[in-house]
C-alpha positions as CSV (number, residue, x, y, z in Angstrom):
1,X,-246.2,48.8,126.1
2,X,-243.1,47.5,128.2
3,X,-240.6,45.9,125.8
4,X,-237.3,44.0,127.1
5,X,-234.8,42.9,125.3
6,X,-231.7,40.6,126.4
7,X,-232.0,41.3,130.1
8,X,-229.3,39.9,132.1
9,X,-229.3,40.0,136.0
10,X,-226.8,38.7,138.7
11,X,-226.1,38.6,142.3
12,X,-222.7,38.0,142.6
13,X,-221.4,34.8,140.7
14,X,-225.3,33.7,140.4
15,X,-226.9,34.6,137.3
16,X,-230.9,34.9,138.0
17,X,-232.0,36.4,134.7
18,X,-230.5,34.9,131.3
19,X,-230.9,37.0,128.2
20,X,-234.8,37.3,128.7
21,X,-236.7,38.9,125.8
22,X,-240.3,39.6,125.7
23,X,-243.2,42.4,125.6
24,X,-245.9,43.3,127.6
25,X,-248.8,44.6,125.6
26,X,-251.3,47.5,126.4
27,X,-254.6,46.5,127.3
28,X,-253.9,43.3,128.3
29,X,-252.9,41.3,131.6
30,X,-249.7,40.2,131.2
31,X,-248.4,37.1,133.5
32,X,-245.2,36.3,134.6
33,X,-245.1,32.4,136.0
34,X,-242.6,29.8,137.3
35,X,-241.5,28.1,140.3
36,X,-239.8,29.4,143.2
37,X,-236.2,30.3,142.2
38,X,-237.3,30.8,138.6
39,X,-236.6,34.5,138.6
40,X,-240.1,36.1,138.0
41,X,-239.6,38.0,141.4
42,X,-236.0,39.4,140.2
43,X,-238.1,40.2,136.5
44,X,-240.5,42.0,138.1
45,X,-238.0,44.0,140.5
46,X,-236.0,44.7,137.5
47,X,-238.9,46.2,135.7
48,X,-239.6,48.4,138.6
49,X,-236.1,49.8,138.4
50,X,-235.2,48.1,141.9
51,X,-232.6,46.1,140.3
52,X,-230.3,47.3,137.4
53,X,-229.6,44.5,134.7
54,X,-225.9,44.2,133.8
55,X,-227.3,43.6,130.0
56,X,-230.2,44.4,127.9
57,X,-232.8,47.0,127.7
58,X,-236.0,48.1,129.3
59,X,-238.3,50.5,127.3
60,X,-241.7,51.8,128.4
61,X,-243.6,53.1,125.1
62,X,-240.4,53.7,123.2
63,X,-238.8,55.5,126.2
64,X,-235.4,53.4,127.2
65,X,-235.1,53.2,131.0
66,X,-231.3,53.5,131.1
67,X,-231.3,56.4,128.6
68,X,-233.7,58.4,130.7
69,X,-232.4,61.4,132.7
70,X,-232.8,61.4,136.4
71,X,-236.2,63.7,135.8
72,X,-237.4,61.4,133.1
73,X,-237.2,58.4,135.4
74,X,-238.8,60.2,138.1
75,X,-241.5,61.3,135.9
76,X,-241.9,57.7,134.5
77,X,-242.5,56.5,138.5
78,X,-245.7,58.8,138.5
79,X,-247.0,56.7,135.9
80,X,-246.5,53.4,137.8
81,X,-249.0,51.9,139.9
82,X,-248.1,48.8,142.5
83,X,-250.3,46.2,144.1
84,X,-247.8,44.7,146.7
85,X,-248.0,41.1,147.8
86,X,-250.1,41.7,151.2
87,X,-251.4,44.8,150.2
88,X,-248.7,46.8,152.1
89,X,-251.4,49.0,153.6
90,X,-250.4,51.6,156.2
91,X,-252.2,50.3,159.1
92,X,-252.0,53.7,161.3
93,X,-253.9,55.4,158.6
94,X,-257.8,55.0,157.2
95,X,-258.8,53.5,153.9
96,X,-259.0,57.0,152.4
97,X,-255.5,58.0,153.4
98,X,-253.9,55.0,152.2
99,X,-255.5,55.6,148.6
100,X,-254.6,59.2,149.0
101,X,-251.2,58.8,149.7
102,X,-249.7,58.9,146.0
103,X,-251.7,62.2,145.5
104,X,-250.0,63.9,148.2
105,X,-246.5,62.4,147.4
106,X,-246.7,62.8,143.6
107,X,-249.0,65.8,142.8
108,X,-250.1,69.2,143.4
109,X,-253.8,68.4,144.0
110,X,-255.8,70.3,146.4
111,X,-257.5,68.5,149.1
112,X,-260.9,68.6,147.5
113,X,-259.7,67.4,144.3
114,X,-257.8,64.5,146.1
115,X,-261.1,63.9,148.1
116,X,-263.0,63.6,144.6
117,X,-260.1,61.2,143.2
118,X,-260.2,58.9,146.3
119,X,-264.0,58.6,146.3
120,X,-264.1,57.8,143.0
121,X,-261.4,55.2,142.7
122,X,-262.8,53.5,146.0
123,X,-266.4,53.5,144.4
124,X,-264.7,52.0,141.0
125,X,-263.1,49.0,142.9
126,X,-266.6,48.3,144.8
127,X,-265.6,49.9,148.3
128,X,-268.3,52.2,149.4
129,X,-268.7,53.8,152.9
130,X,-265.2,52.3,153.7
131,X,-263.4,55.8,153.8
132,X,-263.0,56.1,157.4
133,X,-261.9,52.3,158.4
134,X,-258.8,51.2,159.1
135,X,-256.9,48.2,157.5
136,X,-257.6,45.8,160.3
137,X,-261.0,46.6,160.5
138,X,-261.9,45.3,156.9
139,X,-261.4,42.0,155.1
140,X,-258.3,40.5,153.1
141,X,-260.3,41.0,150.0
142,X,-261.5,44.6,150.6
143,X,-257.8,45.1,151.6
144,X,-256.7,44.1,148.4
145,X,-259.1,46.4,146.8
146,X,-257.9,49.1,148.7
147,X,-254.8,48.1,147.6
148,X,-255.7,48.3,143.9
149,X,-257.5,51.5,144.5
150,X,-254.1,53.1,145.5
151,X,-252.4,51.6,142.6
152,X,-254.7,53.3,140.0
153,X,-255.5,56.5,141.8
154,X,-252.8,58.4,139.9
155,X,-253.9,57.4,136.3
156,X,-251.0,55.2,135.7
157,X,-250.2,53.8,132.3
158,X,-248.3,50.8,134.0
159,X,-249.7,48.4,136.9
160,X,-247.4,45.8,138.5
161,X,-249.4,43.4,140.6
162,X,-247.2,41.0,143.1
163,X,-249.0,37.5,143.9
164,X,-252.3,39.8,144.1
165,X,-254.3,36.4,145.3
166,X,-251.6,35.7,147.8
167,X,-253.5,34.7,151.4
168,X,-257.2,35.2,149.7
169,X,-259.9,32.2,149.2
170,X,-260.5,30.9,145.7
171,X,-263.9,32.7,145.1
172,X,-262.4,36.2,146.3
173,X,-259.5,35.6,144.3
174,X,-261.7,35.1,141.4
175,X,-263.0,38.9,142.1
176,X,-259.8,40.2,142.5
177,X,-258.5,38.9,139.3
178,X,-261.5,39.9,137.4
179,X,-261.1,43.6,139.1
180,X,-257.4,43.9,137.7
181,X,-258.5,42.9,133.9
182,X,-261.3,45.0,134.1
183,X,-259.3,48.1,134.8
184,X,-256.5,47.0,132.7
185,X,-259.1,47.1,129.8
186,X,-261.2,50.4,130.8
187,X,-258.2,52.6,131.2
188,X,-255.8,51.0,128.5
189,X,-253.2,50.2,130.9
190,X,-250.2,47.9,130.6
191,X,-250.4,45.3,133.4
192,X,-247.9,42.9,134.6
193,X,-248.7,40.4,137.0
194,X,-246.2,38.2,138.9
195,X,-248.2,35.0,140.0
196,X,-248.2,31.4,141.0
197,X,-252.0,30.8,141.0
198,X,-253.0,28.5,138.3
199,X,-256.8,30.2,138.5
200,X,-255.3,33.3,137.4
201,X,-253.3,32.0,134.4
202,X,-256.2,30.3,133.1
203,X,-258.9,32.7,133.8
204,X,-257.1,36.1,132.8
205,X,-253.7,35.2,131.2
206,X,-253.6,37.3,127.9
207,X,-250.0,37.0,128.0
208,X,-247.9,34.3,129.7
209,X,-244.3,34.4,130.0
210,X,-243.0,31.2,132.0
211,X,-239.5,31.3,133.4
212,X,-237.3,28.2,134.2
213,X,-234.1,28.9,135.9
214,X,-233.9,32.6,134.5
215,X,-234.5,31.8,131.3
216,X,-237.8,32.3,129.1
217,X,-239.0,28.7,128.6
218,X,-242.3,29.4,126.8
219,X,-244.7,32.2,126.3
220,X,-248.4,32.3,125.2
221,X,-251.9,33.1,126.4
222,X,-254.3,31.0,128.6
223,X,-255.5,28.8,125.6
224,X,-252.6,28.0,124.2
225,X,-251.1,27.0,127.7
226,X,-253.6,24.3,127.7
227,X,-252.6,22.6,124.6
228,X,-248.9,23.1,124.6
229,X,-246.7,19.8,124.4
230,X,-243.7,21.9,126.3
231,X,-242.8,19.4,129.2
232,X,-241.6,21.9,131.8
233,X,-245.1,23.9,131.2
234,X,-247.1,20.7,131.7
235,X,-245.2,19.7,134.6
236,X,-245.8,23.4,136.1
237,X,-249.4,23.9,135.3
238,X,-250.6,20.1,135.9
239,X,-248.8,19.3,139.0
240,X,-252.1,18.8,141.1
241,X,-254.4,16.0,140.2
242,X,-257.2,18.1,139.3
243,X,-255.5,19.8,136.7
244,X,-253.9,16.3,135.4
245,X,-257.5,15.3,135.0
246,X,-258.3,18.5,133.0
247,X,-255.4,17.9,130.9
248,X,-256.7,14.2,130.1
249,X,-260.2,15.3,129.6
250,X,-258.7,18.2,126.6
251,X,-256.5,15.5,125.2
252,X,-259.4,13.0,124.9
253,X,-261.6,15.7,123.4
254,X,-258.9,16.9,120.8
255,X,-258.3,13.3,120.0
256,X,-261.9,12.5,119.3
257,X,-262.3,15.9,117.1
258,X,-259.2,14.8,114.9
259,X,-260.7,11.6,114.4
260,X,-264.1,13.2,113.6
261,X,-262.2,15.0,110.9
262,X,-260.0,12.5,109.6
263,X,-261.7,9.3,109.3
264,X,-259.5,5.8,109.2
265,X,-258.8,4.7,106.1
266,X,-258.2,1.2,104.6
267,X,-261.7,-0.5,105.4
268,X,-262.8,-3.2,103.1
269,X,-265.8,-1.6,101.1
270,X,-268.7,-4.1,101.4
């Protein structure tokens, strides 16, 4: 579990995060959403320790990051996996070398152990016989799978994903979403995803934090987001004509159900 309390972050005179508090739960896919400039990318980078907040605390399973020693911070970083936007694979490395990179950097495992672990995670993300290929020889969806394999190869407790569906077609995006959610539950990881993909929000949004102008405007899950009357959420989620029609249908169904349960009174009895 990751808990943040009253986080504030500024750049010069511009305050980007304004007193945000929330909890990202273990074993669930936690999503941060919001328009461009809402602060979601800064929030993700602050959680990763790239930015230091001026106010507030971030704790990882009770460990307050700002109170850790340098050695404790280094240990915590080995417990974190990261899926970057655009995958960020090393072009000059094969698939297996990309996945093995964190193990070579942060562990003392022998070559045989590394190879076994790499093969295991590649099989887990449904990539078989791709070990010797290079990133430019595989599809965008396969590159995302390699990035996920690299992120989980060191058995992380915490998994961060920055726009994991960026550049993917809708069908492949669904596959990647399902894979991330499966891995989250299978390994009981605290997963935090920064996304603008509404399909992801509705499909895997077990916990959703909506930011607006650096403030936590709303939080809930993918069922509650369909029912909320929060104006900012409605304008954000239902910005497309398709989702506006979905909302209209949902509200109509809700009104019908309410009418069935609460029949009109006052009619004359015959």
